N, C-alpha and C positions, 0 to 999 in steps of 0.2 A: 584321111586324104586331105591334103592342104588345098585351100582355096587359091586359085590361080592369081587372083588380084592381090591377096595378102602375100603370096610368095613373090610376086613381082615387086611389091613395095619393100619387103624385107631384103630382097636381093639388091635393090638399089641402095638401101641403107648400108648393107654390108660392103658394097662396092665403094661407097662414099667413105666409110670408116677405113677401108684398106688404103684408099688414096691419101687420107689424112695421116695414117701411120707411115706410109712411104714418104710423104712430104717431110715428116718429122725426121726420118732417117737421112733424107737428103740434106736437110738443114744441118744435122750433126756432122755429116760427111764433109760438107763444104766448110763448116766452122768459121764462117764470115757473116757479119751482120748484114751486109749489103745483099749477099746472095740469099740469105735466109729470108730477108724482107721480100725479095722477088718471088721466092717460092710461096711465101705466105699470101702475097697479093694474088697469085694464081689460084690459091685455095678460096679466096673471097668469091670467085665466080662459081665454084663447085657447090658450095653450101646452098645458096638460093636456088640454083638450078635443080638440085636434088629435092629440095623442099617443094618446089613447084611441080616437078614431075611426079613425086609420090602423092602429093595432094590431088593432082589431076587423075591419076590412076584410081585413087580411092573414091573420088567423086563420080567417075565413070561407073565404078562398081556399085555405088549407091544411087545412081540416077533413077533407077526404077522404084526405089524405096522412099525417096524424098519428094516432097511436094515442090512445086516451082518456087513458092515463097521461101521455103527453107533453103533451097539451093541458092537463091539470091543472097540470103544471110550468110551462108558459108563463103560464097565468093566475095562478099563485102569484107568478111573477116580476113580472108587471105590477102585481099587488096590492102587492108589496113596494116597487115604484117609487113608487106613489101614496101609500103610507103614509109613505115617506121624504120625499116632497115636501110632504105636508099636515101632518105632525106637526112641532111646533116644540120 
């Protein structure tokens, strides 16, 4: 029997991968740099959103197993990832 939290995280990742493949097919269909860039820009929002959502689901699943101090370290690590992604 699959863990509901793991199933949710995996489902989100499969959905994200499907969106990526569909976006690649759309880029090929349009065959124009400008339109491909627009599609790619839309994907830039999907990746971090999926990362944040799957991480949140995982943390909720671990909340009863992690101490408060370890939870702070995990949140600090995720924050560093987002700062690194969003800062130029």
